[in-house]
C-alpha positions in Angstrom: 124.8 113.6 -17.2 127.0 116.9 -17.1 123.7 119.4 -17.2 122.0 117.2 -14.5 122.4 118.9 -11.5 123.5 117.3 -8.4 121.6 115.1 -6.0 120.8 116.6 -2.8 122.3 113.8 -1.0 120.8 113.1 3.3 123.1 111.3 5.5 121.4 109.6 8.1 124.1 109.3 11.6 127.4 111.1 11.9 129.8 108.0 13.7 132.2 106.8 12.1 130.3 105.3 8.2 128.4 108.1 8.5 131.4 111.2 8.4 133.4 108.7 5.7 129.9 109.3 4.1 130.1 112.6 4.3 134.0 113.0 3.5 133.6 111.0 -0.4 130.8 112.8 -1.1 132.5 115.9 -0.3 135.5 115.5 -2.1 135.9 113.0 -4.3 132.4 111.9 -5.3 130.9 114.3 -8.7 127.8 114.5 -9.3 126.7 114.6 -5.6 126.3 117.5 -2.4 125.8 116.7 1.3 122.4 118.8 1.8 121.1 117.3 5.6 122.8 116.0 8.1 120.5 113.9 10.8 122.8 113.5 13.5 121.0 114.2 17.6 124.3 114.1 19.4 125.4 117.7 19.3 129.2 117.2 19.3 129.1 115.2 16.2 126.5 117.5 14.2 128.6 119.9 13.9 131.6 118.0 14.1 130.2 116.5 10.3 128.6 120.0 9.5 132.4 121.4 9.2 133.0 118.7 7.0 129.9 119.8 4.9 129.5 123.5 4.5 126.2 124.5 4.0 124.6 121.1 5.4 121.4 121.8 7.2 120.6 119.5 10.6 118.4 117.6 11.8 118.4 115.6 14.7 115.0 113.4 13.5 115.0 112.2 9.4 111.0 112.7 10.0 112.2 117.0 10.0 114.6 116.6 7.4 112.1 114.5 5.0 109.0 117.4 6.5 111.5 120.1 5.5 111.9 118.0 1.2 116.0 118.5 2.8 117.1 116.2 -0.2 116.7 113.8 -3.1 118.2 110.2 -1.7 119.1 109.3 1.7 122.7 107.0 3.3 121.4 105.7 5.9 125.3 105.1 8.3 123.5 104.6 11.7 123.9 101.7 14.1 121.5 98.7 12.6 119.3 98.6 15.2 118.2 101.8 14.7 118.3 100.9 10.3 114.2 99.9 10.5 112.9 103.5 11.8 115.2 105.1 9.0 115.0 102.9 6.3 111.0 102.6 6.4 110.0 106.7 6.4 112.5 107.0 4.0 111.1 104.6 1.9 106.9 106.0 2.2 109.1 109.1 1.1 110.0 107.3 -2.0 113.3 108.2 -1.5 116.7 106.1 -3.0 118.6 104.6 -0.7 122.3 103.8 -0.3 122.5 102.3 3.5 125.4 100.8 5.7 125.0 96.8 6.9 123.3 95.8 7.7 119.9 96.3 6.6 118.5 95.7 10.1 119.7 92.9 12.1 117.1 90.6 12.7 115.3 88.6 9.1 111.9 89.7 10.6 112.8 93.4 10.9 114.4 93.0 7.3 111.0 91.1 5.8 109.7 94.3 7.3 111.2 96.9 5.0 111.5 94.8 2.1 107.3 94.6 2.4 107.6 98.4 2.5 109.6 99.0 -0.8 107.4 96.0 -2.6 105.1 98.7 -1.8 106.1 101.1 -3.3 106.8 99.3 -6.1 110.3 99.6 -7.4 113.7 99.3 -6.2 114.6 101.9 -4.0 117.4 100.4 -1.1 121.2 99.4 -1.9 123.1 97.5 1.1 126.5 98.7 1.7 128.5 95.5 1.1 130.9 97.3 -1.3 133.1 94.2 -1.2 131.0 94.0 -4.4 132.5 96.9 -5.6 136.2 95.7 -4.8 138.3 94.9 -7.8 139.9 92.1 -6.9 136.6 90.8 -6.0 134.9 91.3 -9.0 138.6 90.2 -11.0 137.3 86.4 -9.0 133.6 86.8 -9.7 134.3 87.3 -13.9 137.0 84.7 -13.8 134.2 82.2 -11.5 131.8 83.8 -14.8 133.5 83.1 -17.4 134.8 79.1 -16.7 138.1 79.2 -17.9 139.7 77.7 -15.4 136.5 75.4 -15.5 134.5 74.7 -12.8 134.3 76.9 -9.3 134.2 73.7 -6.1 135.8 75.9 -3.1 136.1 79.1 -1.8 138.4 79.2 1.2 138.2 83.2 3.3 140.5 85.0 5.9 138.8 87.6 7.8 141.4 89.3 10.6 141.8 91.8 12.5 144.7 92.8 14.6 142.2 93.1 17.2 138.7 93.9 18.5 137.5 96.7 22.1 135.8 94.9 25.0 132.4 95.6 23.4 133.7 93.6 20.6 130.6 90.9 21.5 131.1 86.9 21.1 128.3 87.2 18.3 129.6 90.0 16.7 131.4 87.6 14.8 129.0 86.8 13.3 126.7 90.4 13.0 129.5 92.0 11.9 132.8 90.5 10.4 131.4 87.1 9.0 127.9 89.5 7.2 130.1 90.6 5.0 131.3 86.8 3.4 127.3 86.2 3.8 127.1 88.1 0.7 129.8 88.3 -0.5 131.0 84.2 -1.2 127.6 83.4 -2.8 128.1 86.9 -5.7 130.8 85.5 -5.5 130.4 81.9 -6.2 127.2 82.2 -8.6 125.2 79.9 -5.4 122.6 81.0 -2.4 123.8 80.1 1.2 122.2 76.2 2.1 123.3 75.9 5.6 126.3 77.2 8.1 128.5 75.5 10.9 130.8 76.8 13.5 134.0 74.9 14.5 136.1 76.2 17.5 139.6 76.5 16.9 142.1 76.2 20.0 141.3 79.9 21.3 143.9 82.5 20.9 144.9 83.8 25.2 145.1 87.0 23.7 141.8 87.3 23.3 139.4 88.9 24.9 138.9 87.6 28.5 135.0 87.5 26.8 135.6 86.0 23.5 136.0 82.3 21.7 138.4 82.7 19.0 139.0 81.8 16.2 136.2 79.8 15.0 136.0 78.6 11.0 132.5 79.2 9.7 131.2 76.4 6.8 128.8 77.4 4.7 127.2 75.2 1.8 125.7 76.9 -0.7 122.6 75.3 -3.1 124.9 74.7 -6.2 127.3 72.2 -4.0 130.5 75.0 -3.3 131.7 74.0 0.0 133.1 77.4 1.0 135.4 77.7 4.9 136.1 81.0 6.3 139.0 81.5 9.7 137.1 84.4 11.5 140.3 85.2 13.3 139.9 88.9 15.3 143.1 88.8 17.4 145.7 88.3 15.6 148.0 91.4 16.3 149.7 91.5 12.8 147.5 93.4 11.4 143.9 93.3 8.8 144.0 90.7 6.1 140.6 89.9 4.0 141.9 87.7 1.9 139.5 84.9 -0.4 141.3 81.5 -2.3 139.0 79.4 -4.9 139.3 76.2 -6.2 138.5 75.7 -9.9 138.6 72.1 -11.3 141.6 73.1 -13.6 143.7 76.0 -11.0 143.5 78.3 -8.0 143.2 81.7 -7.9 143.6 84.4 -5.2 142.6 87.5 -3.9 143.6 89.8 -0.7 147.3 89.7 -0.5 149.4 91.9 0.6 150.4 94.8 -1.1 152.6 97.6 -2.4 156.4 98.0 -1.7 158.4 94.4 -1.1 161.5 94.6 1.2 164.5 92.4 1.5 166.6 93.9 3.9 168.7 92.0 7.0 168.9 88.3 6.0 164.8 88.7 5.5 161.7 90.1 4.0 159.3 92.3 4.9 155.7 94.2 3.1 153.4 96.0 4.6 149.3 94.3 5.5 146.5 96.6 6.4 145.9 97.9 9.2 142.2 98.0 9.1 139.5 98.1 6.3 139.8 102.0 5.6 142.9 101.3 3.2 141.6 97.4 2.2 139.2 98.3 0.8 139.0 102.3 -0.1 138.9 101.8 -4.1 135.7 100.2 -3.2 134.2 102.2 -1.1 134.5 104.8 -3.7 133.6 103.0 -5.8 130.2 101.7 -4.6 129.0 104.7 -3.6 129.4 106.8 -7.0 127.2 103.2 -8.3 124.6 104.3 -6.5 124.4 108.2 -6.9 125.4 107.5 -10.8 122.4 105.3 -10.5 120.0 107.6 -8.4 120.7 109.9 -10.9 119.7 108.1 -13.7 116.5 107.1 -11.8 117.9 103.7 -11.4 118.8 101.2 -8.5 122.1 98.7 -7.9 124.3 97.2 -5.9 123.1 94.6 -3.6 119.4 94.8 -2.7 116.6 95.2 -0.4 116.6 91.4 -0.9 120.0 90.5 -0.3 119.8 92.2 2.3 116.9 89.7 4.3 119.1 86.8 2.6 122.1 87.6 5.1 120.0 88.1 8.0 118.5 84.9 8.0 122.0 83.1 7.6 123.6 85.9 10.3 120.4 84.6 12.1 122.2 80.8 11.4 124.9 81.6 12.2 124.4 82.6 15.9 123.0 79.8 16.0 125.4 77.7 14.7 127.7 79.4 17.3 126.1 77.6 19.9 125.0 74.5 18.4 127.1 71.6 17.3 126.7 70.6 12.6 124.8 72.4 10.6 122.0 74.6 10.5 119.9 75.4 8.1 118.6 78.1 6.6 115.2 78.4 5.4 114.5 81.5 2.6 110.9 82.3 1.4 110.8 83.1 -2.8 112.4 85.9 -4.2 109.5 88.3 -4.0 108.8 89.1 -7.9 110.1 93.0 -7.3 113.7 91.3 -7.2 113.3 88.0 -8.9 
């Protein structure tokens, strides 16, 4: 592979995640170079270009495709803008790494699936980076090995210190629990059968328009029961942790790590302040896996079908925010391309 030319990557969207991908591709990931940046905002475009000297800039993906400016595409725009970018890149036959979500709703995600199937091969990897986190991978290996017996239950916590005023009630599901809707079935080897939301006592520190924390309950088709605490005003730091209950033991991931300090009759260990540090290794591994697979002419990681299933789960989760009891998921059989 060392003699293979670098993969020319176009990054669509130069906001927070787009800039992060540009930085990683430029400084950390071997075998790829940022050849194009697609961003209509001039200030963001200029800032991104400073990180990737030599990259051509465009305001529309269609112009970048017409210029032949890239061999593969990273889609890092907000989710509501994913569909037209994905369809254009798919019709051009380019491999894609698409930040989560695939699209914001099942209907548009299905249209993306249909377009990829018409191409006839997998081109999309969805950016559910937790699958590439070393701790999640260790836990999945333990589940698969069966050395602790059968998996019975999964308990998760997803805690943010605070969120901006623009964060809405539906974003508890669509922007946060969206990750658990992907990674938990992957860990447990099942498919989500139903989703239920229960409300805890409201945190008075939450923004006035939010009712949280919430408890999200999932039933999987292999009878594993899952509960996820979603809590976005916890104040102390950013924490994503999982506990798996087996027949003969319990496993935990996501605990704080680093310097432990005993001082002044107290114990202290630092917690993460954001996703950027908690999942730094996962983002590196995800991008490296995508670049390497693309250079081999293959696809890896979460597929567009996985993205569609999560879109269906998110729709059920949003419905469950306003109803009592479980909301069933209605999933069609997996198309042959993803079976």
